[in-house]
FIDO-714001 format. One record per residue (C-alpha): residue number from 1; residue in one letter; z, y, x. Coordinates in nm, 2 decimals, always signed. Each point is the difference from the previous one (the first is absolute). Layout:
BEGIN
<rec resi="NUM" resn="A" pz="Z" py="Y" px="X"/>
...
REM end
This chain:
BEGIN
<rec resi="1" resn="X" pz="+0.73" py="-5.29" px="-2.50"/>
<rec resi="2" resn="X" pz="+0.30" py="+0.16" px="-0.18"/>
<rec resi="3" resn="X" pz="+0.18" py="+0.05" px="+0.33"/>
<rec resi="4" resn="X" pz="-0.30" py="+0.19" px="+0.13"/>
<rec resi="5" resn="X" pz="+0.00" py="+0.23" px="-0.30"/>
<rec resi="6" resn="X" pz="+0.37" py="+0.06" px="+0.03"/>
<rec resi="7" resn="X" pz="-0.04" py="+0.09" px="+0.37"/>
<rec resi="8" resn="X" pz="-0.29" py="+0.24" px="-0.08"/>
<rec resi="9" resn="X" pz="+0.21" py="+0.16" px="-0.28"/>
<rec resi="10" resn="X" pz="+0.30" py="+0.04" px="+0.23"/>
<rec resi="11" resn="X" pz="-0.22" py="+0.15" px="+0.27"/>
<rec resi="12" resn="X" pz="-0.15" py="+0.25" px="-0.25"/>
<rec resi="13" resn="X" pz="+0.35" py="+0.10" px="-0.12"/>
<rec resi="14" resn="X" pz="+0.11" py="+0.05" px="+0.36"/>
<rec resi="15" resn="X" pz="-0.30" py="+0.23" px="+0.07"/>
<rec resi="16" resn="X" pz="+0.07" py="+0.21" px="-0.31"/>
<rec resi="17" resn="X" pz="+0.37" py="+0.03" px="+0.09"/>
<rec resi="18" resn="X" pz="-0.07" py="+0.13" px="+0.35"/>
<rec resi="19" resn="X" pz="+0.02" py="+0.38" px="+0.03"/>
<rec resi="20" resn="X" pz="-0.34" py="+0.17" px="+0.04"/>
<rec resi="21" resn="X" pz="-0.09" py="+0.10" px="+0.36"/>
<rec resi="22" resn="X" pz="-0.16" py="+0.32" px="-0.14"/>
<rec resi="23" resn="X" pz="+0.27" py="+0.26" px="-0.03"/>
<rec resi="24" resn="X" pz="-0.23" py="+0.19" px="-0.24"/>
<rec resi="25" resn="X" pz="-0.05" py="-0.30" px="-0.23"/>
<rec resi="26" resn="X" pz="+0.19" py="+0.16" px="-0.30"/>
<rec resi="27" resn="X" pz="-0.22" py="+0.31" px="+0.00"/>
<rec resi="28" resn="X" pz="-0.33" py="+0.06" px="-0.18"/>
<rec resi="29" resn="X" pz="-0.30" py="+0.06" px="+0.22"/>
<rec resi="30" resn="X" pz="+0.00" py="+0.38" px="-0.04"/>
<rec resi="31" resn="X" pz="+0.37" py="+0.03" px="+0.10"/>
<rec resi="32" resn="X" pz="-0.05" py="-0.24" px="+0.29"/>
<rec resi="33" resn="X" pz="-0.31" py="+0.20" px="+0.12"/>
<rec resi="34" resn="X" pz="+0.20" py="+0.32" px="+0.00"/>
<rec resi="35" resn="X" pz="+0.33" py="-0.13" px="+0.14"/>
<rec resi="36" resn="X" pz="-0.11" py="-0.24" px="+0.27"/>
<rec resi="37" resn="X" pz="-0.14" py="+0.25" px="+0.25"/>
<rec resi="38" resn="X" pz="+0.28" py="+0.25" px="-0.08"/>
<rec resi="39" resn="X" pz="+0.27" py="-0.26" px="+0.07"/>
<rec resi="40" resn="X" pz="-0.17" py="-0.12" px="+0.32"/>
<rec resi="41" resn="X" pz="-0.01" py="+0.36" px="+0.11"/>
<rec resi="42" resn="X" pz="+0.36" py="+0.06" px="-0.09"/>
<rec resi="43" resn="X" pz="+0.11" py="-0.31" px="+0.20"/>
<rec resi="44" resn="X" pz="-0.20" py="+0.12" px="+0.30"/>
<rec resi="45" resn="X" pz="+0.14" py="+0.35" px="-0.01"/>
<rec resi="46" resn="X" pz="+0.36" py="-0.13" px="-0.04"/>
<rec resi="47" resn="X" pz="-0.02" py="-0.24" px="+0.29"/>
<rec resi="48" resn="X" pz="-0.20" py="+0.23" px="+0.23"/>
<rec resi="49" resn="X" pz="+0.20" py="+0.31" px="-0.11"/>
<rec resi="50" resn="X" pz="-0.31" py="+0.19" px="-0.09"/>
<rec resi="51" resn="X" pz="+0.19" py="+0.25" px="-0.20"/>
<rec resi="52" resn="X" pz="-0.28" py="+0.25" px="+0.00"/>
<rec resi="53" resn="X" pz="-0.22" py="-0.24" px="-0.20"/>
<rec resi="54" resn="X" pz="+0.28" py="-0.13" px="-0.22"/>
<rec resi="55" resn="X" pz="+0.06" py="+0.36" px="-0.12"/>
<rec resi="56" resn="X" pz="-0.34" py="-0.03" px="-0.19"/>
<rec resi="57" resn="X" pz="+0.14" py="-0.26" px="-0.24"/>
<rec resi="58" resn="X" pz="+0.38" py="+0.04" px="+0.01"/>
<rec resi="59" resn="X" pz="+0.14" py="+0.11" px="-0.33"/>
<rec resi="60" resn="X" pz="+0.18" py="+0.33" px="+0.02"/>
<rec resi="61" resn="X" pz="+0.31" py="-0.10" px="-0.20"/>
<rec resi="62" resn="X" pz="+0.34" py="+0.15" px="+0.00"/>
<rec resi="63" resn="X" pz="+0.13" py="-0.34" px="+0.14"/>
<rec resi="64" resn="X" pz="-0.23" py="+0.04" px="+0.30"/>
<rec resi="65" resn="X" pz="+0.10" py="+0.36" px="+0.05"/>
<rec resi="66" resn="X" pz="+0.37" py="-0.09" px="-0.03"/>
<rec resi="67" resn="X" pz="-0.04" py="-0.27" px="+0.27"/>
<rec resi="68" resn="X" pz="-0.22" py="+0.19" px="+0.24"/>
<rec resi="69" resn="X" pz="+0.11" py="+0.36" px="-0.05"/>
<rec resi="70" resn="X" pz="+0.38" py="-0.06" px="-0.01"/>
<rec resi="71" resn="X" pz="+0.07" py="+0.03" px="-0.37"/>
<rec resi="72" resn="X" pz="-0.25" py="+0.27" px="-0.09"/>
<rec resi="73" resn="X" pz="-0.12" py="-0.15" px="-0.32"/>
<rec resi="74" resn="X" pz="-0.14" py="+0.33" px="-0.12"/>
<rec resi="75" resn="X" pz="-0.21" py="+0.05" px="+0.31"/>
<rec resi="76" resn="X" pz="-0.37" py="+0.07" px="-0.06"/>
<rec resi="77" resn="X" pz="-0.26" py="-0.26" px="+0.10"/>
<rec resi="78" resn="X" pz="+0.00" py="-0.04" px="+0.37"/>
<rec resi="79" resn="X" pz="-0.30" py="+0.10" px="+0.21"/>
<rec resi="80" resn="X" pz="-0.14" py="-0.27" px="+0.22"/>
<rec resi="81" resn="X" pz="+0.17" py="+0.15" px="+0.31"/>
<rec resi="82" resn="X" pz="+0.34" py="+0.02" px="-0.17"/>
<rec resi="83" resn="X" pz="-0.04" py="-0.36" px="-0.13"/>
<rec resi="84" resn="X" pz="-0.09" py="-0.13" px="+0.35"/>
<rec resi="85" resn="X" pz="+0.30" py="+0.18" px="+0.16"/>
<rec resi="86" resn="X" pz="+0.23" py="-0.13" px="-0.27"/>
<rec resi="87" resn="X" pz="-0.12" py="-0.36" px="+0.05"/>
<rec resi="88" resn="X" pz="+0.04" py="+0.02" px="+0.37"/>
<rec resi="89" resn="X" pz="+0.36" py="+0.13" px="-0.03"/>
<rec resi="90" resn="X" pz="+0.10" py="-0.24" px="-0.28"/>
<rec resi="91" resn="X" pz="-0.17" py="-0.33" px="+0.04"/>
<rec resi="92" resn="X" pz="+0.19" py="-0.24" px="+0.23"/>
<rec resi="93" resn="X" pz="+0.31" py="+0.21" px="+0.00"/>
<rec resi="94" resn="X" pz="+0.11" py="+0.10" px="-0.36"/>
<rec resi="95" resn="X" pz="-0.26" py="-0.22" px="-0.18"/>
<rec resi="96" resn="X" pz="-0.12" py="-0.34" px="+0.12"/>
<rec resi="97" resn="X" pz="-0.34" py="-0.03" px="+0.15"/>
<rec resi="98" resn="X" pz="-0.23" py="-0.29" px="-0.08"/>
<rec resi="99" resn="X" pz="-0.09" py="-0.19" px="+0.32"/>
<rec resi="100" resn="X" pz="-0.21" py="-0.26" px="-0.18"/>
<rec resi="101" resn="X" pz="-0.09" py="-0.07" px="-0.36"/>
<rec resi="102" resn="X" pz="-0.15" py="-0.31" px="-0.16"/>
<rec resi="103" resn="X" pz="-0.13" py="+0.06" px="-0.35"/>
<rec resi="104" resn="X" pz="+0.12" py="-0.26" px="-0.25"/>
<rec resi="105" resn="X" pz="-0.08" py="+0.12" px="-0.35"/>
<rec resi="106" resn="X" pz="-0.12" py="+0.30" px="-0.21"/>
<rec resi="107" resn="X" pz="+0.06" py="+0.03" px="-0.37"/>
<rec resi="108" resn="X" pz="+0.01" py="+0.25" px="-0.28"/>
<rec resi="109" resn="X" pz="+0.34" py="+0.16" px="-0.04"/>
<rec resi="110" resn="X" pz="+0.14" py="+0.30" px="-0.19"/>
<rec resi="111" resn="X" pz="-0.32" py="+0.21" px="-0.03"/>
<rec resi="112" resn="X" pz="-0.12" py="-0.09" px="+0.35"/>
<rec resi="113" resn="X" pz="+0.01" py="-0.29" px="+0.24"/>
<rec resi="114" resn="X" pz="+0.26" py="-0.18" px="+0.20"/>
<rec resi="115" resn="X" pz="-0.10" py="-0.10" px="+0.34"/>
<rec resi="116" resn="X" pz="+0.22" py="-0.27" px="+0.16"/>
<rec resi="117" resn="X" pz="-0.01" py="-0.13" px="+0.35"/>
<rec resi="118" resn="X" pz="+0.21" py="-0.13" px="+0.29"/>
<rec resi="119" resn="X" pz="+0.09" py="+0.30" px="+0.21"/>
<rec resi="120" resn="X" pz="+0.15" py="+0.01" px="+0.35"/>
<rec resi="121" resn="X" pz="+0.22" py="+0.31" px="-0.02"/>
<rec resi="122" resn="X" pz="+0.19" py="+0.18" px="+0.27"/>
<rec resi="123" resn="X" pz="+0.23" py="+0.30" px="+0.01"/>
<rec resi="124" resn="X" pz="+0.16" py="+0.08" px="+0.33"/>
<rec resi="125" resn="X" pz="+0.18" py="-0.33" px="+0.10"/>
<rec resi="126" resn="X" pz="-0.02" py="-0.15" px="-0.35"/>
<rec resi="127" resn="X" pz="-0.28" py="-0.25" px="-0.06"/>
<rec resi="128" resn="X" pz="-0.08" py="-0.21" px="-0.30"/>
<rec resi="129" resn="X" pz="-0.30" py="-0.20" px="-0.13"/>
<rec resi="130" resn="X" pz="+0.01" py="+0.01" px="-0.38"/>
<rec resi="131" resn="X" pz="-0.20" py="+0.04" px="-0.32"/>
<rec resi="132" resn="X" pz="-0.12" py="+0.35" px="+0.00"/>
<rec resi="133" resn="X" pz="-0.15" py="+0.18" px="-0.30"/>
<rec resi="134" resn="X" pz="-0.19" py="+0.32" px="-0.07"/>
<rec resi="135" resn="X" pz="-0.10" py="+0.14" px="-0.34"/>
<rec resi="136" resn="X" pz="-0.36" py="+0.13" px="-0.03"/>
<rec resi="137" resn="X" pz="-0.12" py="+0.22" px="-0.28"/>
<rec resi="138" resn="X" pz="-0.36" py="+0.11" px="-0.07"/>
<rec resi="139" resn="X" pz="-0.05" py="+0.37" px="-0.02"/>
<rec resi="140" resn="X" pz="-0.35" py="+0.15" px="-0.05"/>
<rec resi="141" resn="X" pz="-0.15" py="-0.34" px="+0.09"/>
<rec resi="142" resn="X" pz="+0.19" py="-0.01" px="+0.33"/>
<rec resi="143" resn="X" pz="+0.28" py="-0.24" px="+0.10"/>
<rec resi="144" resn="X" pz="+0.32" py="+0.19" px="+0.09"/>
<rec resi="145" resn="X" pz="+0.29" py="-0.18" px="+0.17"/>
<rec resi="146" resn="X" pz="+0.37" py="+0.06" px="-0.04"/>
<rec resi="147" resn="X" pz="+0.25" py="-0.08" px="+0.27"/>
<rec resi="148" resn="X" pz="+0.04" py="-0.36" px="+0.11"/>
<rec resi="149" resn="X" pz="+0.33" py="-0.17" px="-0.07"/>
<rec resi="150" resn="X" pz="+0.14" py="-0.31" px="+0.17"/>
<rec resi="151" resn="X" pz="+0.20" py="-0.25" px="-0.20"/>
<rec resi="152" resn="X" pz="+0.28" py="-0.23" px="+0.10"/>
<rec resi="153" resn="X" pz="-0.24" py="-0.30" px="-0.05"/>
<rec resi="154" resn="X" pz="-0.09" py="-0.13" px="+0.35"/>
<rec resi="155" resn="X" pz="-0.34" py="-0.13" px="+0.08"/>
<rec resi="156" resn="X" pz="-0.23" py="-0.08" px="+0.30"/>
<rec resi="157" resn="X" pz="-0.31" py="+0.19" px="+0.09"/>
REM end
């Protein structure tokens, strides 16, 4: 009987030690309800290059403008047309495009949320599948996405 209890205990410990299959597990229900559809939309738009839709929830930061408008950090917010043109010119040449993205985890971070996944990235002849992250902030009740960043940590999608 004691061997049976030990096995049950070890099984329970193993289940607790496994990572959650829900990437939103660390979020409260309100944040999950707001972020889940936005993140799914962001992934779709990145992979399908739907820049026109992505413009609706892309944060207009100086970092974004510097990347997409060749160093013009003081540029005004881009119109949807300017943003689409900049993305078409920059993504895949000067800035990696996301060919595939598998969401791994979402957690609170630095006044917003950190979204981590395994991204299949490509820029010209360079290709890499690595942990990819994007920072999301909530502005006026809406999720706003920063620029995605690949890391040196390799992964498989």
